Structure formats: structure tokens, C-alpha cells
Residue frames relative to the residue before (quaternion, step in Angstrom):
aa qw qx qy qz dx dy dz
M 1.0000 0.0000 0.0000 0.0000 0.00 0.00 0.00
E 0.0235 -0.8131 0.5804 -0.0374 3.58 -0.67 1.13
K 0.0390 -0.7812 0.6231 -0.0002 3.56 -1.06 0.80
T 0.0855 -0.8139 0.5744 0.0170 3.58 -0.65 1.11
S 0.1007 0.7851 -0.6052 0.0854 3.54 -1.17 0.60
Y 0.3539 -0.6905 0.5738 0.2622 3.55 -1.37 -0.11
I 0.0621 -0.7843 0.6169 0.0205 3.55 -1.17 0.65
N 0.4344 -0.7130 0.4908 0.2491 3.57 -0.95 0.89
I 0.0209 0.7762 -0.6276 0.0559 3.55 -0.77 1.12
N 0.8378 -0.1435 0.0484 0.5245 3.56 -0.51 1.21
G 0.7659 -0.4104 0.1871 0.4581 3.54 0.91 1.01
V 0.6864 0.4247 -0.2799 0.5198 3.60 1.27 0.01
E 0.3882 -0.7148 0.5342 0.2301 3.57 -0.89 0.96
H 0.1457 -0.8174 0.5564 0.0321 3.56 -0.41 1.29
Y 0.3787 -0.6963 0.5661 0.2266 3.54 -1.02 0.89
Y 0.0944 0.7789 -0.6191 0.0331 3.55 -1.03 0.78
E 0.1579 -0.7930 0.5879 0.0254 3.52 -1.22 0.59
W 0.2403 -0.7425 0.6106 0.1349 3.54 -0.97 0.94
I 0.0623 -0.7559 0.6504 0.0409 3.55 -1.04 0.85
K 0.1178 0.7956 -0.5733 0.1565 3.53 -0.44 1.30
T 0.4902 -0.5922 0.5232 0.3678 3.54 -1.31 0.15
S 0.6572 -0.5276 0.3671 0.3937 3.57 -1.23 0.40
S 0.6567 0.5205 -0.3057 0.4521 3.57 1.21 -0.47
S 0.4888 0.6791 -0.4322 0.3364 3.60 1.27 -0.16
G 0.1150 -0.7747 0.6192 0.0568 3.52 -0.94 0.95
A 0.7327 -0.3922 0.2912 0.4739 3.56 -1.25 -0.07
K 0.8498 -0.1066 0.0125 0.5161 3.56 -0.64 1.25
S 0.3346 0.7630 -0.4928 0.2511 3.60 1.07 0.67
K 0.7667 0.2320 -0.1373 0.5826 3.57 1.23 -0.40
P 0.5637 -0.5446 0.4656 0.4110 3.57 -1.22 0.31
V 0.3947 -0.7245 0.5230 0.2140 3.57 -1.20 0.57
M 0.1154 -0.7592 0.6365 0.0719 3.55 -1.05 0.85
V 0.1840 -0.7831 0.5902 0.0675 3.56 -0.83 1.09
F 0.2179 -0.7928 0.5630 0.0831 3.56 -0.91 1.00
L 0.1133 -0.7741 0.6210 0.0485 3.57 -0.98 0.93
H 0.2999 -0.7714 0.5390 0.1566 3.56 -0.83 1.03
G 0.5413 -0.6404 0.4542 0.3009 3.54 -1.32 0.23
W 0.7825 -0.3613 0.2515 0.4404 3.52 -1.40 -0.05
G 0.8470 0.1985 -0.1541 0.4684 3.55 -1.04 0.86
G 0.6770 0.5002 -0.2939 0.4529 3.58 1.24 -0.16
S 0.3071 -0.7035 0.5873 0.2567 3.52 -1.23 -0.60
G 0.7009 -0.4690 0.3323 0.4223 3.54 -1.29 0.06
R 0.4470 0.7217 -0.4443 0.2862 3.58 1.24 -0.25
Y 0.7074 0.4788 -0.2967 0.4271 3.59 0.89 -0.85
W 0.6143 0.5312 -0.3554 0.4628 3.59 1.28 -0.08
E 0.4724 0.7299 -0.4270 0.2486 3.61 1.18 -0.37
S 0.6717 0.4965 -0.3211 0.4462 3.60 0.86 -0.87
T 0.6388 0.5096 -0.3238 0.4770 3.61 1.02 -0.76
A 0.6593 0.5163 -0.3054 0.4534 3.56 0.94 -0.91
K 0.6369 0.5268 -0.3347 0.4526 3.59 0.96 -0.77
E 0.6557 0.5059 -0.3103 0.4667 3.57 1.01 -0.79
L 0.7267 0.4318 -0.2354 0.4795 3.58 1.02 -0.82
S 0.5011 0.6916 -0.4107 0.3193 3.60 1.25 -0.23
K 0.5194 0.6112 -0.4298 0.4146 3.60 1.22 -0.14
E 0.7677 0.3312 -0.1660 0.5229 3.57 1.11 -0.73
F 0.7961 0.2153 -0.0820 0.5596 3.61 1.19 -0.59
D 0.3635 -0.6066 0.6373 0.3064 3.49 -1.36 0.34
C 0.1964 -0.8409 0.5013 0.0550 3.56 -0.43 1.25
L 0.1386 -0.7923 0.5934 0.0285 3.56 -0.86 1.06
I 0.0647 -0.7811 0.6208 -0.0133 3.53 -0.71 1.19
Y 0.0868 0.7907 -0.6058 0.0178 3.59 -1.00 0.69
D 0.4321 -0.6870 0.5237 0.2589 3.55 -1.26 0.46
L 0.4740 -0.6954 0.4704 0.2653 3.56 -0.80 1.06
R 0.6786 -0.5188 0.3518 0.3828 3.55 -1.22 0.59
G 0.8250 0.1951 -0.1804 0.4988 3.55 -0.71 1.16
F 0.7085 0.4085 -0.2490 0.5189 3.59 1.30 -0.01
G 0.8260 0.2185 -0.1555 0.4958 3.55 -1.25 0.46
R 0.8085 -0.2483 0.2170 0.4875 3.53 -0.86 -1.04
T 0.5725 0.5437 -0.3911 0.4729 3.58 1.30 0.24
S 0.0622 -0.8370 0.5436 -0.0106 3.56 0.18 1.31
L 0.4305 -0.6869 0.5218 0.2656 3.55 -1.17 0.61
P 0.4424 -0.6676 0.5163 0.3032 3.62 -0.95 0.77
T 0.0754 0.7947 -0.5984 0.0688 3.59 -0.99 0.78
S 0.4039 -0.7098 0.5257 0.2380 3.54 -1.07 0.75
D 0.7697 0.1852 -0.1053 0.6018 3.56 1.24 -0.43
P 0.2040 -0.8432 0.4857 0.1071 3.61 -0.15 1.24
T 0.4362 0.7186 -0.4662 0.2758 3.63 1.19 -0.01
V 0.5516 -0.6268 0.4441 0.3250 3.52 -1.06 0.77
E 0.5991 0.6041 -0.3672 0.3758 3.57 1.04 -0.79
K 0.6287 0.5414 -0.3434 0.4402 3.58 0.99 -0.77
S 0.6615 0.5041 -0.3086 0.4616 3.57 0.96 -0.83
I 0.6679 0.5159 -0.3038 0.4421 3.54 0.93 -0.93
S 0.6486 0.5491 -0.3237 0.4160 3.58 1.05 -0.71
K 0.5287 0.6252 -0.4209 0.3904 3.61 1.19 -0.32
S 0.4629 -0.6736 0.4979 0.2899 3.56 -1.05 0.72
S 0.6275 -0.5331 0.4067 0.3958 3.55 -1.25 0.43
K 0.6016 0.5676 -0.3560 0.4350 3.58 1.09 -0.71
N 0.6647 0.4963 -0.3104 0.4642 3.60 0.90 -0.89
L 0.6562 0.5188 -0.3166 0.4472 3.55 0.97 -0.83
T 0.6763 0.4773 -0.3132 0.4655 3.59 0.90 -0.82
D 0.6004 0.5457 -0.3606 0.4601 3.57 1.13 -0.59
D 0.7253 0.4580 -0.2393 0.4548 3.57 0.91 -0.96
Y 0.8139 0.2745 -0.1029 0.5015 3.59 1.05 -0.72
E 0.1708 0.7588 -0.5901 0.2164 3.55 0.91 0.94
L 0.5294 -0.6538 0.4311 0.3262 3.58 -0.95 0.83
V 0.5794 0.5832 -0.3852 0.4193 3.59 1.13 -0.52
S 0.6243 0.5276 -0.3534 0.4550 3.60 1.10 -0.57
Y 0.6164 0.5176 -0.3441 0.4835 3.59 1.17 -0.54
A 0.6087 0.5308 -0.3480 0.4760 3.58 1.13 -0.62
E 0.6379 0.5114 -0.3191 0.4793 3.58 1.06 -0.72
D 0.5863 0.5653 -0.3600 0.4550 3.59 1.09 -0.69
L 0.6510 0.5191 -0.3121 0.4575 3.56 0.97 -0.89
K 0.6390 0.5274 -0.3277 0.4540 3.57 0.96 -0.82
V 0.6479 0.5058 -0.3120 0.4765 3.59 0.97 -0.86
L 0.6304 0.5383 -0.3300 0.4516 3.59 1.01 -0.80
L 0.6714 0.4930 -0.2987 0.4658 3.59 0.88 -0.94
D 0.6447 0.5164 -0.3197 0.4642 3.58 0.99 -0.82
A 0.6744 0.5125 -0.2973 0.4407 3.56 0.90 -0.95
L 0.7315 0.3916 -0.2211 0.5126 3.58 1.10 -0.69
N 0.4357 -0.7337 0.4253 0.3017 3.58 1.34 0.22
L 0.3809 0.7009 -0.4976 0.3407 3.55 0.97 0.95
D 0.2707 -0.8093 0.5054 0.1279 3.54 -0.44 1.22
K 0.8137 -0.0180 0.0720 0.5766 3.58 0.60 -1.16
V 0.0199 -0.8286 0.5564 -0.0582 3.57 -0.73 1.08
Y 0.4032 -0.6066 0.6037 0.3240 3.50 -1.43 -0.03
I 0.1936 -0.7764 0.5880 0.1184 3.58 -1.14 0.60
N 0.0437 -0.7462 0.6634 0.0325 3.53 -1.14 0.80
A 0.0612 0.8368 -0.5304 0.1215 3.57 -0.29 1.29
H 0.2236 -0.8007 0.5520 0.0644 3.53 -1.12 0.78
S 0.8742 0.0414 -0.0330 0.4826 3.56 -1.12 0.83
T 0.8196 -0.0072 0.0288 0.5722 3.64 -0.61 -1.04
G 0.6030 0.5557 -0.3500 0.4529 3.57 1.09 -0.66
A 0.6306 0.5281 -0.3326 0.4613 3.59 1.12 -0.64
S 0.6115 0.5238 -0.3518 0.4774 3.61 1.11 -0.61
I 0.6267 0.5167 -0.3225 0.4861 3.57 1.05 -0.79
A 0.6600 0.5153 -0.3027 0.4553 3.56 0.95 -0.90
A 0.6239 0.5428 -0.3471 0.4423 3.61 0.98 -0.79
L 0.6288 0.5136 -0.3240 0.4856 3.57 1.04 -0.76
F 0.6710 0.5123 -0.2957 0.4471 3.56 0.88 -0.99
L 0.6229 0.5669 -0.3356 0.4219 3.59 1.00 -0.83
N 0.7311 0.4041 -0.2321 0.4983 3.57 1.05 -0.74
M 0.6221 0.5334 -0.3388 0.4621 3.58 1.17 -0.52
Y 0.8159 0.0903 0.0079 0.5711 3.57 0.96 -0.91
P 0.0053 -0.8533 0.5214 -0.0008 3.63 0.69 1.03
D 0.6269 0.5550 -0.3397 0.4284 3.59 1.14 -0.55
R 0.6383 0.5259 -0.3310 0.4544 3.59 1.27 -0.17
L 0.6995 0.4777 -0.2478 0.4703 3.59 1.29 -0.11
E 0.3209 -0.6893 0.6148 0.2096 3.51 -1.27 0.63
K 0.7496 -0.1928 0.1800 0.6071 3.57 0.69 -1.17
A 0.2163 -0.7813 0.5732 0.1192 3.57 -1.26 0.35
I 0.1561 -0.7324 0.6525 0.1158 3.52 -1.24 0.63
L 0.0723 -0.7788 0.6230 0.0122 3.56 -0.73 1.11
T 0.1159 -0.8164 0.5655 0.0169 3.56 -0.56 1.18
C 0.8458 0.0140 -0.0617 0.5298 3.57 -0.84 1.08
S 0.4591 0.6221 -0.4891 0.4038 3.52 0.53 1.28
G 0.1754 0.7896 -0.5763 0.1170 3.56 -1.23 0.32
I 0.5094 -0.6253 0.4881 0.3335 3.55 -1.31 -0.14
F 0.1045 -0.7974 0.5937 0.0261 3.56 -1.14 0.67
E 0.4660 -0.6832 0.4968 0.2633 3.57 -1.26 0.44
Y 0.5009 -0.6674 0.4725 0.2837 3.53 -1.15 0.70
D 0.0409 0.7534 -0.6549 0.0429 3.52 -1.05 0.91
E 0.4059 -0.7726 0.4283 0.2342 3.58 -0.23 1.28
K 0.6907 0.4851 -0.2984 0.4455 3.60 0.82 -0.94
S 0.7010 0.4581 -0.2860 0.4658 3.60 0.82 -0.93
F 0.6356 0.5196 -0.3358 0.4618 3.61 1.02 -0.72
S 0.6526 0.5144 -0.3113 0.4611 3.58 0.95 -0.89
A 0.6548 0.5028 -0.3052 0.4746 3.57 0.97 -0.88
F 0.6446 0.5248 -0.3183 0.4558 3.58 1.00 -0.85
H 0.6492 0.5164 -0.3192 0.4583 3.60 0.96 -0.85
K 0.6576 0.5007 -0.3138 0.4674 3.60 0.94 -0.85
F 0.6590 0.5053 -0.3052 0.4661 3.55 0.91 -0.93
S 0.6614 0.5180 -0.3085 0.4462 3.58 0.92 -0.93
R 0.6275 0.5414 -0.3467 0.4392 3.58 0.99 -0.75
Y 0.6678 0.4899 -0.3019 0.4721 3.57 0.93 -0.88
V 0.6339 0.5317 -0.3297 0.4547 3.57 1.01 -0.79
V 0.6866 0.4749 -0.2805 0.4736 3.56 0.94 -0.92
M 0.6299 0.5353 -0.3321 0.4543 3.60 1.09 -0.68
F 0.7654 0.3405 -0.1843 0.5141 3.57 0.89 -0.92
R 0.3207 0.7332 -0.5341 0.2724 3.56 0.04 1.31
P 0.0127 0.8293 -0.5580 0.0274 3.61 0.58 1.10
K 0.5402 -0.6566 0.4307 0.3025 3.56 -0.96 0.90
W 0.5967 0.5980 -0.3715 0.3852 3.59 1.12 -0.54
L 0.4674 0.6670 -0.4554 0.3596 3.61 1.22 -0.13
M 0.5966 0.5859 -0.3558 0.4174 3.57 1.15 -0.63
K 0.6716 0.5185 -0.2952 0.4393 3.59 1.15 -0.55
I 0.5717 0.5919 -0.3885 0.4146 3.59 1.23 -0.24
P 0.4807 -0.6825 0.4627 0.2983 3.62 -0.72 1.01
F 0.8565 0.1248 -0.1309 0.4834 3.55 -1.07 0.90
M 0.3648 0.7483 -0.4931 0.2529 3.61 1.20 0.23
G 0.6135 0.5517 -0.3492 0.4441 3.58 1.05 -0.72
R 0.6548 0.5120 -0.3005 0.4677 3.54 1.00 -0.88
I 0.6429 0.5113 -0.3147 0.4756 3.59 1.02 -0.84
F 0.6474 0.5405 -0.3097 0.4391 3.57 0.95 -0.92
M 0.7476 0.4257 -0.2135 0.4629 3.58 0.95 -0.89
A 0.4385 0.7426 -0.4405 0.2495 3.60 1.23 -0.32
R 0.6738 0.5079 -0.3075 0.4399 3.62 0.92 -0.84
F 0.7043 0.4911 -0.2596 0.4421 3.59 1.12 -0.62
L 0.7520 0.4201 -0.1827 0.4739 3.57 1.20 -0.44
Y 0.2840 -0.6896 0.6301 0.2164 3.51 -1.38 0.41
K 0.7439 0.2404 -0.1411 0.6073 3.53 1.13 -0.79
S 0.4895 -0.6740 0.4647 0.3003 3.58 -0.96 0.83
L 0.2498 -0.7435 0.6037 0.1427 3.53 -1.26 0.58
P 0.6520 -0.5057 0.3705 0.4264 3.62 -1.17 0.38
D 0.6138 -0.5796 0.3899 0.3679 3.59 -1.09 0.71
S 0.6138 0.5703 -0.3594 0.4108 3.60 1.00 -0.74
I 0.6638 0.4859 -0.2980 0.4842 3.60 1.02 -0.82
C 0.6461 0.5174 -0.3160 0.4636 3.59 0.95 -0.86
N 0.6544 0.5104 -0.3111 0.4631 3.58 0.99 -0.81
D 0.6083 0.5390 -0.3513 0.4648 3.60 1.08 -0.64
F 0.6375 0.5202 -0.3235 0.4673 3.58 0.99 -0.82
L 0.6640 0.5022 -0.3048 0.4626 3.57 0.89 -0.93
E 0.6489 0.5195 -0.3187 0.4554 3.58 0.93 -0.85
D 0.6478 0.5130 -0.3194 0.4639 3.59 0.92 -0.86
F 0.6528 0.5159 -0.3129 0.4581 3.58 0.96 -0.85
L 0.6781 0.4991 -0.2923 0.4533 3.57 0.93 -0.86
L 0.7165 0.4558 -0.2445 0.4680 3.58 1.09 -0.69
A 0.4840 0.6854 -0.4382 0.3224 3.62 1.18 -0.32
D 0.5258 -0.6315 0.4741 0.3161 3.57 -1.05 0.81
F 0.5533 -0.6406 0.4151 0.3334 3.59 -0.92 0.92
D 0.6848 0.4994 -0.3021 0.4363 3.58 0.76 -1.03
A 0.6704 0.4924 -0.3019 0.4659 3.58 0.93 -0.90
A 0.6758 0.5078 -0.3007 0.4416 3.58 0.88 -0.93
Y 0.7309 0.4013 -0.2457 0.4944 3.59 0.81 -0.95
G 0.6271 0.5588 -0.3355 0.4266 3.58 1.03 -0.76
T 0.6941 0.4578 -0.2844 0.4773 3.58 0.94 -0.80
V 0.5513 0.5596 -0.4009 0.4714 3.60 1.20 -0.36
L 0.6832 0.5038 -0.2883 0.4430 3.56 0.87 -0.98
T 0.7324 0.4304 -0.2483 0.4654 3.59 0.97 -0.77
S 0.7129 0.4499 -0.2717 0.4643 3.60 1.03 -0.65
V 0.7350 0.2608 -0.1804 0.5994 3.60 1.19 -0.52
S 0.3986 0.7062 -0.4660 0.3539 3.56 0.28 1.29
K 0.6595 -0.4817 0.3890 0.4264 3.54 -1.31 0.24
E 0.6375 0.5391 -0.3213 0.4469 3.56 1.01 -0.87
A 0.6536 0.5252 -0.3186 0.4421 3.59 0.96 -0.84
T 0.6354 0.5234 -0.3394 0.4550 3.60 1.05 -0.68
E 0.6745 0.4754 -0.2885 0.4857 3.58 1.24 -0.36
W 0.7564 0.3960 -0.2415 0.4612 3.59 0.79 -0.94
L 0.6097 0.5820 -0.3772 0.3838 3.61 1.02 -0.60
P 0.6471 0.4848 -0.3449 0.4767 3.67 0.87 -0.73
E 0.6222 0.5438 -0.3409 0.4482 3.58 1.04 -0.74
Q 0.6444 0.5233 -0.3251 0.4531 3.57 1.01 -0.80
F 0.6554 0.4950 -0.3144 0.4760 3.59 0.97 -0.79
Q 0.6442 0.5302 -0.3213 0.4479 3.60 1.00 -0.79
K 0.7274 0.4701 -0.2350 0.4413 3.57 0.99 -0.85
L 0.4475 0.7306 -0.4459 0.2592 3.61 1.18 -0.35
T 0.1019 -0.7734 0.6233 0.0538 3.53 -1.03 0.89
V 0.5943 0.5578 -0.3526 0.4597 3.58 1.29 -0.22
P 0.4972 -0.6451 0.4776 0.3295 3.65 -0.83 0.88
T 0.0228 -0.8373 0.5412 -0.0739 3.56 -0.64 1.16
L 0.2114 -0.7312 0.6358 0.1279 3.54 -1.08 0.85
L 0.1245 -0.7811 0.6102 0.0454 3.57 -0.79 1.07
V 0.1080 -0.8142 0.5704 0.0021 3.56 -0.51 1.26
A 0.0767 -0.7967 0.5992 0.0147 3.57 -0.86 1.02
G 0.3789 -0.6895 0.5664 0.2454 3.54 -1.21 0.59
E 0.5528 -0.6597 0.3937 0.3229 3.58 -0.76 1.03
Y 0.8051 0.2455 -0.1098 0.5287 3.60 0.92 -0.88
D 0.2621 0.7882 -0.5140 0.2140 3.58 1.13 0.59
K 0.2222 -0.7907 0.5590 0.1134 3.61 -0.68 1.10
I 0.6219 0.5528 -0.3377 0.4400 3.58 1.23 -0.42
I 0.7579 0.0144 0.0147 0.6521 3.57 0.91 -1.00
P 0.2531 -0.8066 0.5119 0.1526 3.62 0.12 1.23
A 0.6317 -0.5820 0.3644 0.3599 3.56 -1.06 0.81
E 0.6066 0.5742 -0.3607 0.4149 3.60 1.05 -0.67
M 0.5976 0.5551 -0.3602 0.4527 3.59 1.12 -0.60
G 0.6509 0.5010 -0.3001 0.4850 3.56 1.08 -0.76
R 0.6306 0.5390 -0.3281 0.4519 3.57 1.00 -0.84
Q 0.6651 0.5001 -0.3048 0.4632 3.58 0.96 -0.87
A 0.6321 0.5231 -0.3309 0.4661 3.59 1.04 -0.72
A 0.6669 0.5194 -0.3026 0.4403 3.57 0.93 -0.91
K 0.6163 0.5664 -0.3445 0.4251 3.59 1.11 -0.62
L 0.6183 0.5932 -0.3310 0.3952 3.56 1.20 -0.43
N 0.8198 0.1435 -0.0236 0.5539 3.59 1.15 -0.45
E 0.4159 -0.7273 0.4915 0.2377 3.58 -0.79 1.01
K 0.5602 0.5973 -0.3904 0.4207 3.60 1.25 -0.18
I 0.6560 0.5123 -0.2977 0.4676 3.57 1.27 -0.33
E 0.1659 -0.7484 0.6375 0.0767 3.53 -0.87 1.05
F 0.1685 -0.8260 0.5360 0.0451 3.58 -0.65 1.13
T 0.0529 0.7905 -0.6085 0.0449 3.55 -1.01 0.85
I 0.2264 -0.7529 0.6039 0.1312 3.56 -1.09 0.79
M 0.2536 -0.7657 0.5733 0.1437 3.56 -0.84 0.96
K 0.4152 -0.7359 0.4899 0.2145 3.52 -0.62 1.21
N 0.8674 0.1338 -0.1021 0.4683 3.53 -1.27 0.64
T 0.5914 0.4820 -0.4193 0.4920 3.55 0.97 0.93
A 0.2958 -0.7341 0.5782 0.1979 3.56 -1.31 0.25
H 0.8652 -0.1374 0.0898 0.4739 3.59 -0.76 -1.04
F 0.7579 0.2950 -0.2020 0.5457 3.60 1.23 -0.09
P 0.0301 -0.8532 0.5206 0.0122 3.60 0.64 1.07
M 0.6084 0.5693 -0.3596 0.4201 3.60 1.12 -0.58
L 0.7187 0.3821 -0.2364 0.5306 3.58 1.24 -0.41
E 0.6643 0.5214 -0.3028 0.4418 3.57 1.07 -0.72
D 0.7852 0.0390 -0.0115 0.6179 3.59 1.14 -0.62
R 0.1337 -0.8622 0.4847 0.0623 3.54 0.58 1.21
E 0.6667 0.5349 -0.3136 0.4136 3.57 0.85 -0.96
N 0.7169 0.4344 -0.2613 0.4785 3.60 0.79 -0.98
Y 0.6033 0.5518 -0.3581 0.4508 3.58 1.07 -0.67
L 0.6762 0.4883 -0.2919 0.4682 3.58 0.86 -0.95
Q 0.6320 0.5393 -0.3346 0.4447 3.57 0.99 -0.81
R 0.6872 0.4771 -0.2903 0.4646 3.60 0.90 -0.88
V 0.6387 0.5199 -0.3258 0.4644 3.57 1.04 -0.74
L 0.6918 0.4795 -0.2850 0.4586 3.57 0.86 -0.95
T 0.6091 0.5405 -0.3466 0.4656 3.59 1.08 -0.68
F 0.6600 0.4980 -0.2986 0.4766 3.57 0.98 -0.85
L 0.6847 0.4905 -0.2907 0.4540 3.58 0.88 -0.89
A 0.6377 0.5387 -0.3283 0.4419 3.57 1.10 -0.65
């Protein structure tokens, strides 16, 4: 049973979706909220949520500027977005503001205490939320997250490269055969069906420029290398940190180092997976999550 809708959060209409079993009644099950990563949407969490809906009422939503949560704008031209300074973008797209968005969402839906399952950049947002509002959480699963060291040259090069990538996103890429598969190759160890890869490509092409580039600047920054370890150290909520053995985006060692900072963190590496272990090995991912939750 699925129910989709939109809700206003800080002036932006956010897409959200409930995934429940037909037997779900009002507050009859605990609630699990899913946060997606950079450039994606809640779509890639749907299969996991459906599997977990036997035990949880699952809430998926699209972060501000991504997926089906479009940003309001008076001038949709790309040039206007590009002309914004990096300072303005980091001010507008600090990850802590996304954590505040989540708090407003929970309040609006009258959700007091929830479980969180977050991935990649969404996991960084979740780590902030866990420490800002620990009384709102039961347990958390952070997938493909960790701590990293600052390197000025590599970070600067990454920001420049990311800007060009975000700028060049013609919609006609969707018409090229196997483009979704090519786009996802860097993120995967095991191949996924073309339909799933095409969904990822579509979400990336539709992401708002300011949100996409702004969150790159705030999540891959000198400041992030300082506050992210602090967030892991401060955690009081029981947390499962899942890493993909061959993840090139957030290498498993980054997750291992984060887990060493806090005894509340249980760390696990999923063999023969990369940046999307929940899709590359669904059965084992669900087993590890359910074991932790039990």
C-alpha cells in the first residue's frame, strides 16, 4: 500500500511517500524514515522500504532540490544559478538546514520518535539530526558514510569537476541506449537492471543546479572534515554503519574509522558490493538491518 503527497517545508513543497502493508493502522507500527543521497531521490529506497514494511510504516521523501521536490524559482535559466557565488550556495545548502527540514517534516506529520535509514550524503544529514534531536530517534542505519581528511588540491579539483558535471546535464542523455548503465558503473560492483539505472540517471538530470552544486560544496569541504568526526563521536543513538566492500565513493575504510570513534556504532562491511549495497545485495542487506533492529 503506497500513498504519495506533498507537504510544505520552509517554503518548498516536498514530495513524500508512505509505504505500508494493508494491515497498517494509525500508528500501529514504528515508523522508519529514509534519506537518499546526492543527486538521487527516494525512489531507490522503495524496494528496501517494501521489504521492511512488514515491521515498519516506511516514510520516503525527496530532499530539497532533488527528485520530485523542485525548488521554486522566478527565473529557471541555468545562467542565473551559475552566477551565484559559492559562498551563497554554501549558505543556502548547509547540510544542517536539511536536518532542520527533516525535523519540520516529522512535526508536520505528528511523528514523535522514528527510526532512520540514510544513505551517503543523506547519512551525513542524518548524523547531524541524530545529535540535534536524539530524543526523536530509536535507532539509525547509516549506509555508505564515514570520515575523510582534508586535501586542498584534491577538494578544489573535485569542486571544479563537479560544477562542470552539474552544468552539463542535457535531457537527451536519457535517449542514449545503455546510458543509465554507463552512468551508474562507477557506483556499483554488481550490475543493476536497466530500469533502476535509468531512474538514477533521470533523477540526476532533474536535480536543481543550486541544490546539486551547493551540497557538493558543503558535504565535501574542509569544514565537513572537522564537524563530521565530531558528529560520530557525539552519537548517543544506537547506530548501524554499513559499508560496501568496493565502494569508490565512500571507501569502507572511511566507515571503519568513523565507527572507531564511538561504541554506539556497530560497523559491518558487505562483501561484493559498492556504493549501493541495499540494491546490489538486497537479501543480505535486509538481514543485517533486521538483526541490528532486533
